[in-house]
N, C-alpha and C positions, 0 to 999 in steps of 0.2 A: 504494500500500500504506500509506504514512504517512497519506494522506488518510483512508482508512477507519478507522484508529485514532483520529484526531482527530475524525472525524465521529461516532463512537460517543460520545466524551467530550462533544462539543458538544451532541448530542441529549440526553444525560443532564442536562447543565447546564440546557438550555432547559426540559426537562420539570420539573426541580427548581424552577426559577424560576416556572414556571406553577403548580405545586402550591402554592408559598409564597404567590403573589399571590392565588390563589383562596381559600386558607385565611385569609389576612389580611383579605380583603374580607368573608368570611362571619362573622368575629368582630368586625367593626367595629361599635361602638355608635353609633347615630345619636343625636345630641344635638338635642333639639327646642328651637327658639328660644322664648324666653318671649314670649307675645303682647304687642304694643305696647299700652300703656294709652291709652285715649281720654280726653281731658280737655275739660271745658266743652261737652259735647254737650247741646244744648237742644231740638232738633227731631227728630233721628233717635232711634229706639228705643234704649234703653240696652243692648239685647241685640246690637246690630250689632257686628261685628268691625271691626278696623282695616282689613282688606282690603276689606270691604263699603263702608265709609265712603270709603276711598280710591278705589274704583271709582266711587262716586256723584260724588265731586269731579272725577274725570276726565270724567264725562259733563257736569257743569256747565261745565267749561273748554271743552269742545267746543261746547256749545250757545251759549255766550257769546263764543267766540273769544278767551279771555283766559288768563292764567297764574295761578298760585296767589296771587301778590302783588296781584291785583286785589281780593280779599276779605280776605286774611290780612295781618297786620302783620309787619314785620320784627322779629327778636329784638333785645331791648335789649342783650344781651351781644355778639351778633355780627350786625350789620345785613345780612350776606350770607346769613343763614339766616332762615327764616320761623318765627314763633312761632304755630303753628297754634291754640293754645288762647286766644290773646289776643283781646280784644274791642276793641282800639284802632282798628281800621279800621271806620268806620261802614258800609261796604258789606257787611260780614259780617252786620249786623243786617238790612239790606235783603234780602240773600240768604235769611236765615232766614224773613222775612216772605213772600217770594215762594214759598219752599218750602211754608210753611203754606198759602198761598193755593192752590197747585197741588194739594196733597194734599186740601184741603177740596173743591175743584171735582171732583176725581176721585171722592172718596168720596160726596159728596152728589148730584152731578148725573150724571156719566158712568156711574157704576155703576148708576144708576136707569134708564138707557136700555135698553129691551128689546133683546136681542141674538138674532140667529138662531143656530141650533145650530152653524153653520159660522163664526160671528164669534168673535173673541176680544176681550176687554175691553182687552187691551194695545194692539191696533191703534187703539183710539179714545181712549187715555189722553192727557191733557194733560201735556206735558213743558215744560221750560224752552225747548226748541227750537221749540215751538208758536208762541211770540211772538218770541223773540230771533233765531232763524235765523242764528246765528253772530255776532251783534253784541252788545256789552255792554249796549246799551239797545235795547228793541224799536223798530223803525222802521216807517215806512210809515203811510199814512193809511187810515182805514176806507174800504172800497170805496164809491164814489159810488152814489147811488140811480140805477137805470136810468131813462131818460125814460119818461113814461107812454106807453102805446100810442096810436097815432093813432085819432081817433074813427072809428067804423065808419059806413058809409053815406054818406059825404061825399066 
């Protein structure tokens, strides 16, 4: 009997808590984060967002098997952090040149290759991984020329 009296009170309290929680969530104002400002962008279009550039950097890291500090210089204020806008690391300029080269090859040559209706240009695009294959420097030698075919009739 006492349990039934407390049960009703507990149900009322739980229902009240649920209503308050739902009401609180519905009136919560979402604050939008201010987009991060990109600095010293020289090759990517100025319209790219931080998220898009960050995604491209992740692809570069995977294609070369490196971390951010391979191309980016440490911060002068805190060497444990990267100064992404700095040009102090010469590898950053090399990366920019390689990106320009890749973009030019894709625009001038790959896009000019006739495609079947079932093909997609993306399948045939040149990327960092085309040459680097997970290594900081492209490796391997050009394939050797196959030996000439044996003379026929002898």
